[in-house]
Residue frames as a rotation matrix with the C-alpha (Angstrom) as fourth column:
UNK 1
0.361 0.095 0.928 65.69
0.521 -0.845 -0.117 -48.33
0.773 0.525 -0.355 26.79
UNK 2
-0.379 -0.547 -0.746 67.60
0.917 -0.330 -0.224 -45.64
-0.124 -0.769 0.627 28.66
UNK 3
0.465 0.573 0.675 66.06
0.600 -0.764 0.236 -42.22
0.651 0.295 -0.699 29.39
UNK 4
-0.583 -0.659 -0.475 67.80
0.812 -0.452 -0.370 -39.13
0.029 -0.601 0.799 30.75
UNK 5
0.571 0.789 0.226 65.59
0.751 -0.613 0.246 -36.28
0.333 0.030 -0.943 32.07
UNK 6
-0.704 -0.710 -0.011 67.16
0.672 -0.662 -0.332 -32.81
0.229 -0.241 0.943 32.36
UNK 7
0.398 0.905 0.149 65.05
0.697 -0.404 0.592 -30.42
0.596 -0.131 -0.792 34.41
UNK 8
-0.355 -0.470 0.808 65.47
-0.085 -0.845 -0.528 -27.14
0.931 -0.257 0.260 36.14
UNK 9
-0.347 0.268 0.899 63.42
-0.937 -0.127 -0.324 -28.35
0.027 -0.955 0.295 39.13
UNK 10
-0.411 0.188 -0.892 62.58
0.012 0.979 0.201 -31.66
0.912 0.072 -0.405 40.68
UNK 11
0.484 0.808 0.336 60.03
-0.203 -0.270 0.941 -31.97
0.851 -0.523 0.033 43.50
UNK 12
0.711 -0.216 -0.669 62.33
0.673 0.482 0.560 -33.54
0.202 -0.849 0.488 46.10
UNK 13
-0.193 -0.960 -0.202 64.96
0.976 -0.208 0.059 -30.82
-0.098 -0.186 0.978 45.67
UNK 14
-0.900 -0.001 -0.436 63.55
-0.031 -0.997 0.067 -27.57
-0.435 0.074 0.898 44.12
UNK 15
-0.389 0.862 0.325 59.94
0.921 0.378 0.099 -26.80
-0.037 0.338 -0.940 43.49
UNK 16
-0.847 0.210 -0.488 58.32
-0.120 -0.970 -0.209 -23.64
-0.517 -0.118 0.848 42.16
UNK 17
-0.160 0.848 -0.506 55.59
-0.948 -0.274 -0.160 -25.12
-0.274 0.454 0.848 40.01
UNK 18
0.707 0.649 0.280 54.11
-0.538 0.752 -0.382 -28.07
-0.459 0.120 0.880 38.15
UNK 19
0.425 -0.661 -0.619 57.33
-0.622 0.284 -0.730 -28.90
0.658 0.695 -0.290 36.28
UNK 20
-0.499 -0.671 0.549 58.80
-0.855 0.278 -0.438 -30.25
0.141 -0.688 -0.712 39.53
UNK 21
0.101 0.667 0.738 55.89
-0.671 0.593 -0.444 -32.61
-0.734 -0.451 0.508 39.99
UNK 22
0.924 0.234 -0.303 56.12
-0.381 0.488 -0.785 -33.98
-0.036 0.841 0.540 36.48
UNK 23
0.177 -0.962 -0.209 60.02
-0.694 0.028 -0.720 -34.16
0.698 0.272 -0.662 36.65
UNK 24
-0.569 -0.372 0.733 59.65
-0.811 0.401 -0.426 -36.29
-0.135 -0.837 -0.530 39.67
UNK 25
0.152 0.780 0.608 56.57
-0.549 0.578 -0.604 -38.45
-0.822 -0.242 0.515 38.96
UNK 26
0.772 0.242 -0.588 57.26
-0.636 0.271 -0.723 -39.41
-0.015 0.932 0.363 35.33
UNK 27
-0.173 -0.900 -0.399 60.72
-0.761 0.379 -0.526 -40.90
0.625 0.213 -0.751 35.83
UNK 28
-0.604 0.026 0.796 59.42
-0.670 0.523 -0.526 -42.88
-0.430 -0.852 -0.299 38.84
UNK 29
0.496 0.850 0.179 56.66
-0.518 0.455 -0.724 -44.37
-0.697 0.267 0.666 36.68
UNK 30
0.583 -0.324 -0.745 59.05
-0.700 0.265 -0.663 -45.25
0.412 0.908 -0.073 33.91
UNK 31
-0.606 -0.777 0.173 61.36
-0.739 0.468 -0.484 -47.07
0.295 -0.421 -0.858 36.40
UNK 32
-0.199 0.593 0.780 58.35
-0.617 0.543 -0.570 -48.92
-0.761 -0.595 0.258 37.71
UNK 33
0.822 0.554 -0.135 57.71
-0.422 0.433 -0.797 -50.12
-0.383 0.712 0.589 34.17
UNK 34
0.633 -0.606 0.482 61.32
0.539 0.792 0.287 -51.43
-0.556 0.078 0.828 33.81
UNK 35
0.710 -0.378 0.595 62.91
0.408 -0.468 -0.784 -48.48
0.574 0.799 -0.178 31.94
UNK 36
-0.087 -0.830 -0.550 66.45
0.989 -0.137 0.051 -47.28
-0.118 -0.540 0.833 33.01
UNK 37
0.553 0.419 0.720 65.64
0.481 -0.866 0.135 -43.61
0.680 0.271 -0.681 33.83
UNK 38
-0.304 -0.687 -0.660 67.89
0.951 -0.264 -0.162 -40.96
-0.063 -0.676 0.734 35.34
UNK 39
0.779 0.574 0.255 67.20
0.577 -0.814 0.069 -37.34
0.247 0.093 -0.965 36.31
UNK 40
-0.381 -0.911 -0.158 69.71
0.920 -0.357 -0.163 -34.55
0.092 -0.207 0.974 36.28
UNK 41
0.808 0.589 -0.003 69.23
0.581 -0.797 0.163 -30.95
0.093 -0.134 -0.987 37.57
UNK 42
-0.033 -0.857 0.514 71.72
0.404 -0.482 -0.777 -28.05
0.914 0.182 0.362 37.23
UNK 43
-0.249 -0.155 -0.956 72.92
0.968 -0.060 -0.243 -26.51
-0.020 -0.986 0.165 40.45
């Protein structure tokens, strides 16, 4: 399975609230489970 996350904030780069935490932690966990997961964030 391949998953693409599109988020306005990601904890390592831009953080204003809880969305950044989820946008960072969830893809990491999916990769740990063997899923091809990518995250994109607009500039």
